[in-house]
MIVEX-996462 format. One record per atom (N, C-alpha, C): x, y, z; atom name. Coordinates in pm, whole numbers. Layout:
N
east | north | up | tordren
X | Y | Z | CA
...
***
This chain:
75
east | north | up | tordren
-13365 | -6946 | -1545 | N
-13411 | -6970 | -1423 | CA
-13376 | -6874 | -1344 | C
-13491 | -6806 | -1262 | N
-13465 | -6730 | -1163 | CA
-13454 | -6787 | -1020 | C
-13337 | -6743 | -964 | N
-13247 | -6778 | -867 | CA
-13292 | -6685 | -724 | C
-13263 | -6679 | -627 | N
-13275 | -6635 | -483 | CA
-13156 | -6526 | -534 | C
-13033 | -6554 | -585 | N
-12956 | -6477 | -603 | CA
-12960 | -6364 | -691 | C
-13032 | -6392 | -813 | N
-13064 | -6316 | -891 | CA
-13193 | -6205 | -854 | C
-13271 | -6268 | -776 | N
-13387 | -6193 | -697 | CA
-13287 | -6058 | -627 | C
-13224 | -6124 | -526 | N
-13157 | -6026 | -446 | CA
-13075 | -5917 | -526 | C
-13010 | -5960 | -616 | N
-12967 | -5836 | -689 | CA
-13051 | -5743 | -765 | C
-13168 | -5775 | -805 | N
-13274 | -5723 | -861 | CA
-13318 | -5603 | -743 | C
-13348 | -5651 | -626 | N
-13395 | -5607 | -521 | CA
-13266 | -5470 | -479 | C
-13148 | -5508 | -458 | N
-13045 | -5400 | -444 | CA
-13107 | -5304 | -537 | C
-13126 | -5334 | -665 | N
-13165 | -5166 | -768 | CA
-13261 | -5135 | -743 | C
-13375 | -5159 | -647 | N
-13495 | -5083 | -597 | CA
-13479 | -4979 | -551 | C
-13539 | -4877 | -587 | N
-13527 | -4743 | -511 | CA
-13590 | -4739 | -369 | C
-13523 | -4672 | -301 | N
-13551 | -4639 | -146 | CA
-13700 | -4640 | -126 | C
-13721 | -4518 | -206 | N
-13872 | -4489 | -191 | CA
-13977 | -4626 | -213 | C
-13924 | -4708 | -291 | N
-14022 | -4847 | -301 | CA
-13998 | -4950 | -237 | C
-13917 | -4968 | -122 | N
-13893 | -5049 | -58 | CA
-14007 | -5103 | 34 | C
-14088 | -4998 | 95 | N
-14185 | -5065 | 173 | CA
-14296 | -5109 | 101 | C
-14324 | -5076 | -31 | N
-14419 | -5152 | -117 | CA
-14358 | -5287 | -140 | C
-14232 | -5307 | -191 | N
-14169 | -5421 | -210 | CA
-14171 | -5534 | -125 | C
-14150 | -5486 | 21 | N
-14153 | -5565 | 121 | CA
-14318 | -5610 | 148 | C
-14439 | -5517 | 149 | N
-14555 | -5596 | 138 | CA
-14570 | -5686 | 32 | C
-14527 | -5646 | -69 | N
-14546 | -5779 | -174 | CA
-14499 | -5913 | -128 | C
-14344 | -5878 | -57 | N
-14296 | -6039 | -29 | CA
-14402 | -6077 | 97 | C
-14438 | -5995 | 163 | N
-14490 | -6033 | 268 | CA
-14638 | -6148 | 238 | C
-14683 | -6059 | 129 | N
-14789 | -6123 | 86 | CA
-14809 | -6260 | 13 | C
-14668 | -6276 | -44 | N
-14661 | -6407 | -124 | CA
-14635 | -6502 | 8 | C
-14593 | -6492 | 111 | N
-14568 | -6577 | 233 | CA
-14700 | -6644 | 242 | C
-14807 | -6582 | 241 | N
-14941 | -6636 | 273 | CA
-14964 | -6709 | 182 | C
-15060 | -6819 | 222 | N
-15106 | -6944 | 126 | CA
-15188 | -6855 | 4 | C
-15205 | -6903 | -87 | N
-15300 | -6852 | -195 | CA
-15465 | -6895 | -159 | C
-15544 | -6819 | -179 | N
-15679 | -6862 | -151 | CA
-15757 | -6857 | -245 | C
-15828 | -6914 | -307 | N
-15921 | -6869 | -442 | CA
-16018 | -6786 | -376 | C
-16106 | -6688 | -443 | N
-16197 | -6606 | -391 | CA
-16326 | -6693 | -339 | C
-16347 | -6817 | -382 | N
-16456 | -6882 | -311 | CA
-16395 | -6905 | -183 | C
-16292 | -6980 | -167 | N
-16245 | -7007 | -17 | CA
-16276 | -6880 | 71 | C
-16194 | -6781 | 16 | N
-16219 | -6643 | 114 | CA
-16391 | -6627 | 144 | C
-16475 | -6630 | 27 | N
-16609 | -6603 | 37 | CA
-16675 | -6707 | 179 | C
-16622 | -6838 | 127 | N
-16675 | -6942 | 231 | CA
-16649 | -6908 | 375 | C
-16505 | -6839 | 393 | N
-16456 | -6848 | 533 | CA
-16520 | -6735 | 592 | C
-16559 | -6606 | 491 | N
-16635 | -6478 | 549 | CA
-16765 | -6555 | 596 | C
-16814 | -6613 | 515 | N
-16985 | -6662 | 547 | CA
-16964 | -6740 | 670 | C
-16882 | -6847 | 704 | N
-16853 | -6941 | 806 | CA
-16842 | -6817 | 959 | C
-16756 | -6728 | 902 | N
-16737 | -6656 | 1038 | CA
-16847 | -6545 | 1088 | C
-16921 | -6500 | 996 | N
-17059 | -6430 | 1002 | CA
-17157 | -6551 | 1084 | C
-17150 | -6668 | 1044 | N
-17270 | -6754 | 1092 | CA
-17208 | -6782 | 1256 | C
-17079 | -6780 | 1244 | N
-17043 | -6843 | 1386 | CA
-17066 | -6700 | 1466 | C
-17057 | -6569 | 1436 | N
-17052 | -6459 | 1504 | CA
-17210 | -6433 | 1554 | C
-17303 | -6478 | 1451 | N
-17452 | -6443 | 1465 | CA
-17536 | -6554 | 1510 | C
-17481 | -6687 | 1508 | N
-17577 | -6818 | 1548 | CA
-17614 | -6795 | 1672 | C
-17769 | -6802 | 1703 | N
-17817 | -6765 | 1845 | CA
-17839 | -6634 | 1888 | C
-17839 | -6545 | 1782 | N
-17821 | -6402 | 1852 | CA
-17995 | -6359 | 1868 | C
-18083 | -6451 | 1838 | N
-18213 | -6423 | 1838 | CA
-18269 | -6511 | 1908 | C
-18224 | -6618 | 1989 | N
-18314 | -6655 | 2103 | CA
-18370 | -6633 | 2190 | C
-18358 | -6513 | 2264 | N
-18428 | -6456 | 2338 | CA
-18531 | -6358 | 2286 | C
-18526 | -6329 | 2194 | N
-18581 | -6220 | 2098 | CA
-18661 | -6291 | 1982 | C
-18757 | -6369 | 2036 | N
-18823 | -6479 | 1877 | CA
-18881 | -6373 | 1795 | C
-18877 | -6435 | 1650 | N
-18963 | -6372 | 1548 | CA
-19116 | -6412 | 1537 | C
-19200 | -6350 | 1530 | N
-19331 | -6362 | 1539 | CA
-19394 | -6306 | 1383 | C
-19468 | -6379 | 1342 | N
-19560 | -6333 | 1215 | CA
-19654 | -6245 | 1240 | C
-19694 | -6124 | 1210 | N
-19782 | -6068 | 1252 | CA
-19927 | -6093 | 1161 | C
-20035 | -6022 | 1189 | N
-20152 | -6041 | 1106 | CA
-20151 | -6042 | 986 | C
-20206 | -6129 | 884 | N
-20222 | -6073 | 738 | CA
-20291 | -5982 | 712 | C
-20233 | -5855 | 645 | N
-20286 | -5766 | 582 | CA
-20389 | -5774 | 464 | C
-20436 | -5674 | 452 | N
-20546 | -5707 | 323 | CA
-20490 | -5629 | 197 | C
-20521 | -5683 | 90 | N
-20474 | -5629 | -33 | CA
-20572 | -5526 | -88 | C
-20536 | -5454 | -149 | N
-20638 | -5362 | -214 | CA
-20703 | -5410 | -313 | C
-20861 | -5379 | -352 | N
-20922 | -5441 | -453 | CA
-20867 | -5352 | -578 | C
-20834 | -5433 | -696 | N
-20758 | -5348 | -842 | CA
-20882 | -5398 | -930 | C
-20879 | -5338 | -1040 | N
-20948 | -5374 | -1172 | CA
-20890 | -5509 | -1208 | C
-21009 | -5592 | -1238 | N
-20986 | -5710 | -1328 | CA
-20919 | -5717 | -1436 | C
-20831 | -5810 | -1490 | N
-20743 | -5770 | -1620 | CA
-20811 | -5864 | -1710 | C
-20832 | -5791 | -1843 | N
-20928 | -5845 | -1938 | CA
-20837 | -5898 | -2052 | C
***
């Protein structure tokens, strides 16, 4: 079983040049784990919140229907 004391002993053996990386890993583990789907949903909700209603003053209108060019019939 891995204990806090065992982890602390291993941390004491880490080279000084790797301490910043180790610190970032530890801080990342403090955050709750999120599945990719939850993150995508959160990003989508933030996008909707930021853009909802942005076109209320500038309405979207459909222009006139264009003409299609005449092509040869398929035989």
